[in-house]
N, C-alpha and C positions, 0 to 999 in steps of 0.2 A: 210534910211542910219540912221536915230535917234534911230530906235530899236537898231539896230547893236551897235551903239558908246555906248548904257546904256548897252547893254550885256558884250561889250569890258573892260568898266569902271568897272563894276561888279567885272569881272574876276579880274582885278588889286589890288581891294581896300576893296573887300569884302564888297560893301556898300550895298547888295542886298542879303546877308546871314539873317538869320530871327534871330530876336533878343532876346538876353537870359535875363529872370526878374532874378535880382539879389536880394537878404538877406542877413542882417550880423545879425548876433545872438550870443549870450551868448553861447547857446546850441543846435546842430542841431544833432535829432535825425530821426533816417533811419530805417522804419519799424516801423507803430504803432499798431505791435500784441500786442501779452500779455504783452511782454517785455516793448516796446513801448512806449503801452498809460500809464504805469504804470509811468515810467519812465519821460515822459512830465510832468505830474500830480506834480510829486513829485520834482522835478526841479524849476517849474513854483510855488510851495506852499513857495518856498527858495528864491522867489524872482528873479530868471532867467529869461531873455527872452530866448523864446523854438523858434524851428521851428522843425515840425515834418511833415515826407514827407512820403508818402503812396500809394502804387503800385495800392491797389483797393479801391472801393470806401465806404468799410467798416471799421471801427478799430476795435481792439482785437484780430486779427489773432486768434489761433487756437480756441479759446472761441467762437467765433461768426462766423466770414469768413468760417473755416473750419467745423464749424457745433460741433465739441468735447465739447458738452454743459455738461458733467457733470464731475464735479470738483475732482477729483483724490488725496487723501490726503488734511491734513492740515485740517481736521475736527476740531481738539482741538486747535489746533493754528491757529486761525482766525485774523492771524500777518497782522499791518499794511492796505495797500490798500483794498490786499485781502479780508481782514475781512469790509471793509467800502463796498466794491461792493457785498460783500456776504447780508451785511444787507439791500442793497436796494432789495436785490432777495426776500428777508426776507418780508420784508414791502410790496411791490408790490403782492406776492402770498399767504400773510396770514401765514409767519410762518415757522419754520424748517421742521415741518411736510408736508407740503403742496410743499415743494418742494424734497422732501426724496422719488419720485417716481418709481425710477429704483434703482435695487441692487449691481451696480456698481458703486453707489456713494451717499453720504448724501446729496450733494445736485446738482441737475437737472433742466434747465431752459431752455423755447426756445429761440435760436440764436439771433433774432430778439429782443427780450427785453432784453438781456445781451448787446446789441448793442446799443440799446436806452440808458442802464444806464451808459454805457462807454463813448457815447458821449455826455452825461447833465454832465458826473464828468468832461471832459477835456474842454464845452464850459462855464461851472463854472469859468474857469482859463482864466482873460482875457489879460493875457502875453502869449498864446501859440498859433499860427499857424499853422494849419496842411492844409496841401495842399495832396490833392488826385489825382491818375491817372499817376504816374509817377515813373518811377525804375530807382534805379542807377544806373549811366552809368562809371562815373570818381571820384574817389577817389581824392583831391587834397591836399598836399602836399609842405611844404618849408624842405629842408632837411628829417630830421628823423620827423618832426611833421604833423600830419595830420590836415588842417585848415578849412575845409571842402570836398563840394562833387557837382556834375554837376548828373542833372537827364534829363531824358527824356522820353517822352509820347510815344503814340502808333500813332498818328499822325505826330511825328518829331520835335514837341515843349520842350524846353529845358531851365530849371530853374539851376539857380548855386545860394548856400547858403554858404557863409564865417559864420563860429566860432570858438568859444576860444576851443569847447570840443565838440566832436562828439561822439554820440554813437551807435555802427552797434549794431543793434536790428532785423534783416530781417531774414526773415523763411529760406535760405539757408546759410546764412553766405557771401554773394556776396562780401557787403561793406568791409566785413575782408579781403577776396581772394582781392578786389583790388586796398587794402591799401599797400599790399605787405608785410604785414605781414606773419609768418611763421605758418603756420595750417597743422589739417591733419583732417580725417575723417574714417571712419570703423575702425577695431580692430589694435591698434598698437601694436609689438611687447614686450615681457615682459622689453626687453634690454630698452626700450625709458623712461620708466618712472618705473619699477621694480612694476606693477600692480600684486598681486599676482594671480589674474585670467585674466591676459591678457596671451594671446599665444604666443608661442617659437617665431612663425614666423608671422608676420603680415598680412592683407590683406585688400583689399578695399570694403569688403563687410556691408554695411550701415543697420537699421533698414530697414523694410517694411513702406510704406507711405501706406496712408489708404483715398479714396477719400468715405469721409461721403455721407451719404443720410437722409435725414428725412422725412419717412413715417408718415400715416395717416389710422386711422382705417376708412373706409368710410361705414361702418357698413354691414350687413351679407349678404344681398341683392347686394351688390355694386360687379361691375367687372372690378378690375383697372389695371386687367392685360395687360403688354405692349407687345411690339411685340418681336420676341426672337432677342435678341442680338447677334452682329456676332460672331463666334468663341463662341457660349452657349457649354459647355461639362458638364454636370449632373456630373460627374466625381468625378471633381475638386473640388466639394461641398458634397463630400459622408464624410457622420456624422459630419455635421455641428451641429445637433441637431438630437435627439433622435432616432423622428422618421421617418427622412433623414437618416438613416446609415444601412449600409449592415452588420456592425461588433456587433452582439448583445452583446458582453462583452465590449464594450467599453464604458468608463463611459463619456456620454457627459448630457447637461441641454435637457432637452421636448424643442420640439419649439413653443408653445402657450399655453395658457390657457385653449383649451378642453383637457389638458394632467390629469389637476387638479392639476398638483404641483402648490407649493407657487415659484416659481421660473424657469422660462423658458427665451427661448431664447429674447422673444419681450420682456418682460419685465425688461431685462438687462441694458436699456438704454432709458425706458419710461420716456417721459418728462410731465410735465403739458400739460393740455390743448389737451390730445388724440395725441401727438403726438410721435414719436417711433424714435430714433436716431439708424441711423445703423453703428454700428464700431464695428463689433464681429471679436474675431482674432482668434476664431474656425472653421477651414476650412471654412473663411467668405471671407471678403472684403479686408484684408490686401492684397499688392500687392507690389513687389519689382521691384524700377526703379534703377539704378543707375544715379541718377539726377545731382548732384550738380555739376558736371563740366560738363554739357550741356548748350548750349545754351538758350535764351527765345526760340526763334524758336523749339529750339528740346525738351523741356521741353512743350512744349504747346503739342506737336505731342503726347509724351509720358503718358500725363498726359487725355488725351484724351481715351486711352489705358486703365488708371488706372480705369475712369469712367465709360469706358463699360464693364469692369471687376464687378464694384458694379451693373451695371442694369444687368448684367450677376446672379448675385448673385440673385437679386429682384425677377429675372423670375422663378430661381430656387424655391424660396419659394412658389411664387404665385403657379407657375404650378404640381411641383414634390410633393411640401408639400400643395396645397389649398388654401393658404391666399391671394384669389384672391382681398379680402376687403381690403387688405393692400397695399395701393398705393402711389406715392411721392406727399408731400405736397406741395400744389401750395401758402402757405400763408407765407414763412419763406424768402426765399432767394430773394434778385434783379435780379436773372437769369432769363434769357429766358426759360430755361431747367429744373428749381427749384432744383438744383445741389449747394452746396456750391461756394463760391466764389473762393476757394483754398484748396488745401488738405489738410491732416492732415500730417505734417513732421515732423515725431521721432528723426530725425538725421539728423544737417547741418555740414560744415564744422566747427572744433573746434583749437580754439587760441594754439599757444604756449604760455602758460602764465609765470607770474612772476611763478607762484605756480601751480602745477597740484593734482585735488583731484582722489585719487585712490581708491580703493575697502576696503584695509587693513586701510584706515584712515576715513572711514564710521564704520566699525566692530570696530573699538577700537582708537578713537580719542585722549586718553589720553596717546597710547602708544609713547616711546619716538623715535620710528622711522619715526612716523608721524607728527614729529619737531613741536607740540605745534600749526597745522594750525586751530585748532577750534578757535584760540585766537583771527584769522581776521575775524572771522565769520558775515556773514552779511544778511544772508538770512537760513531760516529753512525748512525741510522737513521731511517728515515722511513715504513715500510712498517707497516701495522694489524695490530691483533692479528686473526691468521687459523688457527684449529684445524681440519684435519681428520679429524672423526671417522667422518664418513658410512657405514664400512664394519664399525664398531664392537660386539662381538658384541651377539646381541640379548640384552635385557634388561638391558644394561648401562649404566645413567644415572646420574646427578649430578643434585644437587638444583636447583633452579628457578632461582637468582640466577647459575647459571654460564650459563645457556642463550644469552643476548645479552652479548654484548664489549662493552663501552664505545669510542665513538671517543677517539682520544688523537693530539697534536699528535707531533712530528718528536721524537727524544728522543736520549741518550746515555748510555751505558753507561759504572757504573763499573771500574777497575782491580781494586777488591777482590772483584768477582764471578769473578774467572780466580783468586784463592788460597786455596789449601784452610782452614781453620779452623785444623788442626794441621800438617799435613804441609809441612816443608820441603824445600829444590831441586825444588819443582814447582809449573807455571803450567797452568792448565787451558784451552782452546780450544774453538774449535768448537761444537756445540751443548751441551757439557758443562757449561757457564759459571753461577754459583749465581744461577738464575733460577726465579721460579714457572713453572709449567708453562703456565698464561696467557700470561705475558709470552714465553715460548720462542715462542708463535705470530707473533711478530714479530723476536727476536732470532735464528732461525733461520736470515732467509735471505740470500742471497751474499755482499751489499755487507757487511751487517753481520760476520756471520762471517769475510769476508777482512779487513777491519780489525780483529776481534780478534786474529787472527792475525798481523799487523803489532804489533799495541801488544805481543803476546806474545813475542815476537819480538827487539822492543826491551828491551822487560823483563828476559829472559834473557839478553841480551848484558849490557847495563851491570848487570844483577847481578853476573853472572861477572867483568867488569870492574874493579869494585868491590870483591869480596869481602863480599858480603852478600846475605844469604835475599831474594828476591823479597816476603815481606811485608816487610821493612826499607828496601827501595829509596826516595831520595828520588823523591815521585811526582811531584813539580815536575819536576825531571832530566827523566823520564820524558815527561812530559808536551811539556817545551819541546823534546825530540828528537822528538817527532809532530808537534807542528807545523811543525819545522826540514824535516821528510818531505812536508811537505803536504797535511798531515791536517785535516780540521775534530773538533775535541775538543767545541765547543758547535753544534749543529745549525741555526745563524744560516744561511738560506741566501742572503741579501742581500748577505752578503759573501764572497767566493773567497779564495781562495792567492795569486790575480793583484796583490789590493787591496794596498799600501803597507799600510794600516792594520789588514790580518787577524788579525796574530799579537795587536796589542795588545788589538783587540775579543773576540776570542778570549781573553786572558789575564784580562782585566776580568772578562769572564764568567763564568770558570772560578770568580773569587774571589766571585762571588754579587754584587758591590757594584754592577752594573749587571745588569739581567734583558732576557732576551727576553723576545716573545708565542707563546705556542702556536696554532698554527689547526689543526684536526682537518679533513681535505678529502681521506676516503674512502680511496684507495690512492697519495694523494701528501701525506702530512701534511707541516705546516710548522711552522715557529718563523722567526719576524723580529725582527731586532735594530733595525731601521728607522736604519739608521747618517745619513740626513740629516735626520729630523725634528728642528724644536729642542728643546731640554732645556727645562721646564716647572719651577717652583717644584715643585710637587706629587712630581715625580720628584728634583729637587734632595736636599727633605729624606727622602725614601727611602734615597738614597747614602749623606747624611747618618747616617741610622738605623743603614746595615746597615756602614759605617766606624767607628762605634761601637763594633760587637760586636767587632770586632777591634783596638782601642785606639787608632783615628786621631781621630775627632770629638770636635768643642769647639762650643760654643754658638755657631748662629748670630746669635742674638738673636730678635725678635720678627720673624721674617719669615713672612710671610703664606703659606699655603700655597693656591697659584691657580694655575692652567692659565695665568700669565703666562710669556713664555719668560724665562730664563737669560739675561742680559746678558754680555760681558767684563767688567764691571767687578764685579759679581754671583759670576762663576764665579771672580775671580783671588782675592776675600776670601774665598768659601767653601776654597778650596786654601791657601789660607795660614792658615785656620786649622786645615783638618785634619792640615797638615804641622805642626803644634805652635806657630804662629807665629813664624816663624825671622826673627831680625833686632831683636827685639820685647823690649825690657824687662819686668820683670813688671809685670802688670798694665795693659799698654801696650794701649790700643783699636786698632782698626784705623783706617786711613785710607788715603783712596784712592792717595796717595805711596808708602805703604809698601809698601802690594801692589804696585805697579807698578814701584818697583824692586826688590821680592825675586822678580818674576815675570819681568824682563827678566831679573835676573842667574843663572838657569837655564839658558840655552846651551840649551834644550831643543831650539830650531831654527828659524829663520827662518820657515821657511812654518808655522809653526802659531800664531808671534808675529803674523806679519801676517794669517793669518785671522783669528786670531780679533779685529782689530780693526772687523769686522762687530758690528753689535750684538745677534745671538742666536746663541748657543753650539749647535751640534748635538751630538749625542749620537757621533758620531763622535768630534770633536774631544774630548769631556770623557772618552770612552774614554781616546784618546791619553794627555791631562795625567793621567789617574788612574795611568796606566800607566809614566807616564814620573816624573811629582813621587813618588807616594806605592807607587807598584808593591805592589799588592794582592795580587798572583798570589803573591809569595815572601815577603810579612809578612804578610798573613791564615792565619784558619785552612785546615787542612785536612785 
């Protein structure tokens, strides 16, 4: 009778329900992937308490857990925490040359080594709590504001985390969907955001994912051939490399080193210490799954198919290609089958944000139609528009104008792509920011995602500390905080944080008063500031026009628009005019004497007054003078 009574009491009072561990924190980070890890570190370094909840046993996401340990892009812009992580790899392996082992990247590393360094970076922060083994199940809200989340483990245990600000940084955008915020995925139609490369009619076709594998060369006499995987069809992998191609005219790289070529398929993703990343897009192991709206159980089943597809491709190389010495490495991942912990997800759900980044915003950020989105930049990238649709379903096509992707220069990403249009208390990172499907082909890469995470962490910490919603955070405070952390916010490749004038050039660039020059260069796009080139009169008048738009400019008189360089005397005159003619009586005309007296009184630094004795003013000097005298970064539109 006692047992029956206890059961009845449990039913009435829920007294026997499992306990739920509860946490309270400043910042909750959902997902310890490439974004979430960096968000946690940055928020902690700004003094916030952070709880980060990760479903797997590792941190780092695509960098480590997915095995995509070849950094795509930002080689010349080792910005912020991405640069810090790269420095650790350089120190461990012995320098830049020792990590440039494969031709797909300038920085390749073993996934377990990357995981170790990221774990050390997190462990160095005393106010970060990392919880592994839980996936997000519920987003907690008060009215329209996210206040935390509840998570569940495979065994059914639950935790609840309440936070001032929550960062959604999971791989699929599950937290975003659970928050009730508006989102999308696949190809949005042109009518949604006016992306010039969007189709007229949208569809749900997302990019292929890849279940990466890490192989080892076990030596010429080894036979590491795996059993034939279920469903193996050699035709599916025809022309994955030259020796395995039925079309002699198709331009594909050779398979292996026996070809005598410098570049071949296996050294595409060659990692240090005799490891080889298998993430091959040419008739390789890319795999299409409409995975985003699946349940966890459905995903698990579908991902076994993707893993089997990679096994088929490995078997094809071992048998049809004769590379039986290449076997799955057993010393990389903590999994029973030696596969990565997660697949490489190229596209997740994407928020409908306060601002949406379109293709034309990357091609020409200074165009009037782009509405100055670059001024809100918080992360930079230089990777091209690279979409993976090789394994899309039969007959699933979009209209012709989406076929060829335009070249782009390097770019920055607006803070407001991470802010939902309506939902408060939430910042979105990883691959779920508000960009179009085409733009996602560039912003999905590791360095950009890491920098988005760093910006999200800074924004969350600052929002919590200042008791404001992320959408209302002082943008310039956020940007200055990121600059102080050694990040690029404008993608000027010819200045670095080690340059004494770096921050001044960045701030003037973010104000839009001085602009860079974009240069599409295939897989290493650039934007140049040309700091040591002379300012000419055409540019001076352009600066005048842009200052006028923010209330600074005055008439420079009948100044000829020529390519003649700007001299010291002309620069002082222009700055005096822009500053509102300080020291002058009403209607007083400019004179060299009044200009020089005013300039000498500014005490902006002997180094600059001395350097300006030269007859020609450089773009570097003009940027510093504008920054110190007019401060358009803080005083201009933003």
